[in-house]
C-alpha positions in Angstrom: 15.8 -28.3 10.5 17.2 -25.2 8.8 13.7 -24.1 7.5 12.2 -24.9 10.9 14.7 -22.5 12.5 13.9 -19.8 9.9 10.2 -20.1 10.4 10.5 -19.7 14.2 13.1 -16.9 13.9 10.8 -15.1 11.4 7.9 -15.3 13.8 9.9 -14.1 16.8 11.7 -11.3 14.9 8.5 -10.0 13.5 6.7 -10.0 16.8 9.5 -9.0 19.2 12.1 -7.3 17.0 15.5 -8.5 15.7 17.4 -6.8 18.4 15.3 -8.1 21.3 15.4 -11.8 20.4 18.4 -13.9 21.5 19.7 -17.2 20.0 19.0 -18.8 23.4 15.3 -17.8 23.2 15.0 -19.1 19.6 16.6 -22.4 20.7 14.3 -22.6 23.8 11.2 -22.0 21.7 12.2 -24.8 19.3 13.3 -27.2 22.1 16.8 -27.5 20.6 20.3 -26.5 21.7 21.8 -23.2 20.6 24.6 -25.3 19.1 22.1 -26.7 16.6 21.2 -23.3 15.4 24.9 -22.4 15.0 25.4 -25.5 12.9 23.2 -23.9 10.3 23.9 -20.2 11.0 27.3 -19.3 12.3 26.2 -15.9 13.9 23.0 -14.1 14.8 23.7 -11.7 11.9 23.7 -14.6 9.5 20.4 -15.9 10.9 18.9 -12.4 10.7 20.0 -12.1 7.0 18.7 -15.5 6.1 15.4 -14.8 7.9 15.0 -11.5 6.1 15.5 -13.2 2.7 13.2 -16.1 3.8 10.3 -13.7 4.6 10.9 -11.8 1.4 10.8 -14.9 -0.7 7.6 -16.2 1.0 5.9 -12.9 0.3 7.2 -12.8 -3.3 5.9 -16.4 -3.9 2.5 -15.4 -2.4 2.2 -12.3 -4.5 3.0 -14.4 -7.6 0.2 -16.9 -6.7 -2.3 -14.1 -6.2 -1.4 -12.5 -9.6 -2.0 -15.9 -11.2 -5.6 -15.9 -9.9 -6.3 -13.1 -12.4 -8.6 -11.1 -10.1 -9.9 -7.7 -11.0 -6.9 -5.4 -10.8 -8.4 -3.3 -7.9 -9.3 -6.4 -5.9 -5.8 -7.9 -6.7 -4.1 -4.9 -4.9 -6.2 -5.4 -1.8 -5.7 -9.1 -1.7 -1.9 -8.6 -2.0 -2.1 -5.9 0.7 -3.9 -8.3 3.1 -1.5 -11.1 2.3 1.6 -9.0 3.0 0.1 -7.6 6.2 -0.7 -11.1 7.5 2.9 -12.1 6.9 4.4 -9.0 8.4 2.1 -9.2 11.5 1.3 -5.5 11.1 5.0 -4.8 11.8 4.3 -4.7 15.5 8.0 -4.3 16.4 9.0 -2.2 13.4 11.4 -4.9 12.0 12.4 -2.7 9.1 13.3 0.1 11.3 15.4 -2.2 13.5 17.1 -3.7 10.5 18.0 -0.2 9.2 19.4 0.8 12.6 21.3 -2.3 13.7 21.9 -4.2 10.4 22.1 -1.6 7.7 23.8 -3.8 5.1 21.0 -6.4 5.3 18.4 -3.6 5.2 19.9 -2.0 2.1 19.9 -5.3 0.2 16.3 -6.2 1.3 15.0 -2.7 0.5 16.4 -2.9 -3.0 14.7 -6.2 -3.6 11.4 -5.0 -2.1 11.4 -1.9 -4.3 12.1 -4.0 -7.4 9.3 -6.4 -6.6 6.9 -3.7 -5.8 7.7 -1.6 -8.9 7.3 -4.7 -11.1 4.1 -5.8 -9.4 2.5 -2.3 -9.6 3.5 -1.9 -13.3 1.9 -5.3 -14.1 -1.2 -4.3 -12.2 -1.4 -1.0 -14.1 -1.1 -2.7 -17.5 -3.8 -5.2 -16.6 -6.1 -2.4 -15.3 -5.6 -0.4 -18.5 -6.4 -3.5 -20.6 -9.6 -4.0 -18.7 -10.7 -0.4 -18.8 -10.4 0.0 -15.1 -7.5 2.4 -15.2 -7.0 5.4 -17.5 -5.1 4.4 -20.7 -2.9 7.5 -20.8 -1.2 6.8 -17.5 2.6 7.3 -17.4 3.4 3.8 -16.1 7.0 4.4 -14.9 6.0 7.5 -13.1 2.9 6.0 -11.4 4.9 2.8 -10.4 7.6 4.9 -8.8 5.4 7.5 -7.2 3.4 4.7 -5.6 6.7 3.3 -4.3 7.7 6.7 -2.9 4.4 6.9 -1.1 4.8 3.4 0.4 8.2 4.4 1.7 6.9 7.8 3.0 4.1 6.4 5.0 6.6 4.5 7.1 8.0 7.8 8.4 6.8 7.7 12.0 7.6 11.4 12.5 5.1 12.3 9.8 2.6 9.5 10.7 3.0 8.7 14.4 1.9 5.3 15.7 -0.4 7.0 18.2 -2.4 8.4 15.2 -2.1 5.7 12.5 -1.7 1.9 12.4 0.4 0.4 9.6 -2.7 -1.2 8.2 -4.6 2.1 8.2 -1.8 3.9 6.5 -1.5 1.3 3.7 -5.3 1.3 3.3 -5.4 5.1 2.9 -2.4 5.1 0.6 -3.9 2.4 -1.7 -7.3 4.1 -2.0 -5.5 7.5 -2.7 -3.5 5.7 -5.4 -6.5 4.1 -7.0 -8.7 7.2 -7.0 -6.0 9.0 -9.0 -5.8 6.4 -11.8 -9.3 4.8 -12.3 -11.7 5.3 -15.1 -15.5 5.9 -14.4 -15.9 2.1 -14.6 -13.0 1.6 -12.2 -14.4 4.2 -9.8 -17.7 2.4 -9.7 -15.9 -0.9 -9.0 -13.7 0.7 -6.3 -16.7 2.4 -4.6 -18.6 -0.9 -4.5 -15.6 -2.8 -3.3 -14.9 -0.4 -0.5 -18.5 -0.5 0.6 -18.7 -4.3 0.5 -15.4 -4.8 2.3 -15.5 -1.9 4.9 
């Protein structure tokens, strides 16, 4: 039952926002009593915290599986991007913004884990790309990993990139292409150009 509650809570929080959804609404969607939810999660804050970690772990597991498939490093980044976007529902209700505003302690913990995961994943992708001759061998790996992360955080600034002009998916697509064009070899650029043409 606990995982069933987490799955439903994750769906509702991502689509409607953590602040908007009540425990009564989650219970109604599941066809159970609110008391049953409180048996597993003593407060709404505890449920939000557990749900945030649940979503993070699902995305982490999915990224791990994608990396095991050993796709071309450029294709791997796009597959990971599509997987993450599917799980975050294009962040329709800006769940991270709401976490930051209303549940800052949870936000700080999740953000630290996200950054660690992303930095590790980007570094592994860079090392694979260099081995395969797709990325330039002289790249400063720590710097590239961190500057990519800074960019991912920056594109979430809706003052700089208002929702009226950019969707989340569009921003991530543009940022990813910008990142790749800065690091690819001639061989990598040929692959990227063909990949973008084929998948546009």
